[in-house]
N, C-alpha and C positions, 0 to 999 in steps of 0.2 A: 517391219522395217519402215522407216519414214519415207513418205512420198512427196511431202511439201518441200519447196526450195528448188534444188537442182537435182532431180532424181535421175538415177541410172539403173536400168533393169539388166541384171547379169544372170547368165546361166553357167554354173561350174559343173562340168561333166568329169566324173572320176570313175576310172575302171582299171582293171588289171593290165599291166604293160603288155603290149603285143596283141591285145584283144580286138583292136580296131582294124578296119580296112577302109579305103575311101568310100565304099558303098555304105558301110555302117555309119561312118561320119555323117554322110549326107542324110541318112535315115534319122539319126539322132537329132540333127539340126532341124529337120522337117517336123519331127514330133515335139520337140521341146521349145521351139521358137514361137512363143505366143505373141499376140498383138502387143506392140510396145516394147518388145525385147530389143535391147541395144547391142549386147555383146554376148557371144558364146565362146568359152575357152575349154581346152582339153588338157589332160595331164602330160607330164613329161614322157616322151618317147612312146606314145600310145600305139604307134605302128611297130614297136620293137626296135631292133638295131639295124634295120635296113637304112641305107643312105638314099635319100631322094634328091632330085634335082630341083633347083629354084624354079625352072620353067617346065617341070615335069607334069605328067598327067594328074598326079595326086593333088598338087597345088592348084592346077587349073580347075579341077572339079570343085574344090573348096571355094575358089574364087567365084565360080559360077553361082553356087548356092548363096554365097554372101550377097552377091548382087541381086539375085532373085528375091531374097528375103529382106534386103535392105538393112543388114546387120553387120557388125564387126565380128570377125572370127580370129582367134589367136590359137595357133596350132604349132606344136613342138615336135621336131624330128631331127635326125642327123642330116647334114648337107655337106657337099663338097665346097671347100673354100679355095684360097689361092694355092696353087701348086698341088702338093699332096695333102694339104690340110683338110681335116674333117672337123666340122663344128656341130655342137649340140645347139640347135637354133630354134628360135620362135618366130614364125611368120606372123605378121600383123596385116590383115586384109580389111579394107574399108567397106562401107555400105554399098559402094558401086562395084565391088568385086576387084578393085585395084589393090596391088601390093603396096602398102604404106611403107614397109621396111622390115628388116630382120634384126632381131637381137640375138647375138651369139653369146652363149653362156660364158660369163666372165671367169668363173671359177669351176672348171670341169673337175670331176672326181678322178683323181690319179692315185693309184695305189702303189705301194712299194714293189708289188709283184710284177708290175708292168715295166718292161724294158724301155718302151716308148710310150708317150702319152696316147691314150685312146682317142683323144680329140684335142684340138688346139684351143687355147683360151681366147675369148673375144677381146677386142682392143679397148672397149669402153662400154659404159652403161648407156642406155638409150631411153628417151621418153617419146611418146606418140601423142600428138594433139588430135583428139577426137572431138566430135561436136558437143560432147557432154563434159569433157574435162581432159586433163593431162595424165596419161597412163604410163607407168613404168612396169617392167617385168624383171623378176628374178627367178632363177631356175634351180630347184633342189639344193645342191651343195653350196650354191651362192649364199644360202641362209646363214652360213657360218662366218661370213666375212662382212663386218660392219661397214667397211669402206664402200661396198657396193650400195648399201642403203643410204649412206651419207651422200653419195654421188647423186642418187635419184632425188633426194631432198634438194640438193643444190640446183638440180635441173627443173625443180618445180613440180614434181610428181604429186598428184592428189590421191591416186589409187595405185596400188602395186598388185599385179597378178602374180601368183606363185604356182606355176605348173611344176609338179614334183613327183618323185618316186617315194617320198616319205612325208610325214605330217609336219615335222619341224616344231610344232607346238609353241611353247613359251619363247623360243628363240625368235619366232616371228613377232610375238607379242612385244618383246623388247624393242624391236625395230619400230613398231607402230608407236610405242611410247616415246622413243627418242626423236622421232621425226614427224609425228602427228599427221600421218596419212593413213587411209584405210589399207588393209592388206586382206586379200581373199585368195584361198588356195583351191586347187583342184589336183588330186593326187591319184596314184595307183594303189593306195591303201585298200579301197578308195574312200576318201572323206573330203570334207570341205570345212574350213574354219574361216570366220571373218573377225578381224580386230578393227575397232573403230579408231578415231583420231586420238582418243585418250588412252588407247591400248587395251580397252575393255573387250573381252570376248563377247560378241553379240550374237554369234551363231555358230553351231557345230552340228554336223550330221555325218554319220558313217553308215553306209549300207553295203552289205556283202555283194560282190559281183559288179554292181553298177550303182553309183551314187549320182543323183541329179539334184542340184541345189539351185533354186530360183531365189535370187537376192535382189532387193531394191535398196539402194543407198542414196542418201542426200549428200551430195558433194558440196553443198553450200553451208553445212555446219562448220563454224569457225571456232578455233580455240585461241585463247589469249592468256597471258600472265596477268596477275593482279597489278604488278608494278606499273604505275603511271596510267592505268586504264580504268580504274574503278569509277571516278567521277564522269569520265567520258561515257562509260558503259551505262551508268544510271541515267544520264541525259538522253542517250539514244533510246533506252527502253521507255522512258517517259514520252518522248516524241513519237515513238513507233509502237505504243501500247496496242496490243491486239494484232500487230503485224510481225513483230520480232519478239522472241522470248528467251529468257535465260534458262538453258536446259539443265545445267548442273554446275555447281561450284565444288571443285576438288580442293578442299582447304589445306590438306597436307602438302599438295603440290603447288598451291597458290595459282591454280588455273581455273578458268571458267569457259563455258561453251555457249555460243549463241546460235539460234536457228530461226528460220522463217516460220510463221504460223499461217501465212497466206501465200498462194501461188503468185509468182511474178515478183516477189521480193528478193533482192540480191543482197544477202547479208554481207558478203565480202566487200562489195562496193560501198554500201551504206556505212559499215564500220570504218572503212578508210576515210570517208568523208568526215566522220566524227573524230578522226585522229587516233583510233584504236590500232595498235600495232600487233599483228598476229604473232603467236608464240615463236614459230620458226624464224620469222624475220627478226624478232627481238633477240633471239639467241645468236643469230648470225651477226647482227649489228654489234652486240656486246663482245662477241669473239674478236671482231676486227678492232674495236676500240681498245680492248685489253691487250691484244697482241701489239698494237701500236705503242701503248704505254710501256710494255715489256721490252720492246725493241726487236722481238723475234717471235716466230710462231712455234708453239709447242709441237713436237713430233708425236 
């Protein structure tokens, strides 16, 4: 995994649902949080189907170790919501041990056999501004709903965590291709997959019982369309020879990717100074322009 540019060091912990307790969580974080680790996250419902309180002892203990280690932790469990609502929720805890916020699963799994929903759907997607980048979360059954991933793109997500009870596979790959952000999973299979901003699978590991994946990603790799960008790209590469490089040209997609070759180089900022428009921004701008010409937005 690339470490030049804007690196983030992640630990995906996958294990069978219900195999965790707060003590084991603390032990795993203690064992797997190496120097430089930024974020540790766990699979969906690792504590099983128990409902925990937002200010309960389980969360307090996780907050404490996040603060001690100076890392972000994302942890998923059922929680009480408003009234009688129960949510399948992901807690996001910052490096100081403070609760940054909670993402309530937008598309909970509801079967025809249930007379009542087992848990209430969340009201919106969320992103979290961490010191290394903007992070989104989707949870298990969310993978089947493209609107959730489009919403995270609109909110500026650079990396999407996927705590889950199943692998999802190429469904996640499709979202990475469509929205050009990284996606990393941690599941109860247990396994971990990473798709990069081009949708390429760059990592996969499955380990019976307990899967631990240490991943480093460069969040400053930027992707662009050929349209209107080639001359600007070539000028940038000439001016920053040895500092920024062309990683790959995807000729059939008409995309290319730039990355830093030296620490301290901000590809996103420099590309903007040369007038290069990133692929996601380009597609959004063209969507707005074409909808204006059409006179309405396609549903």
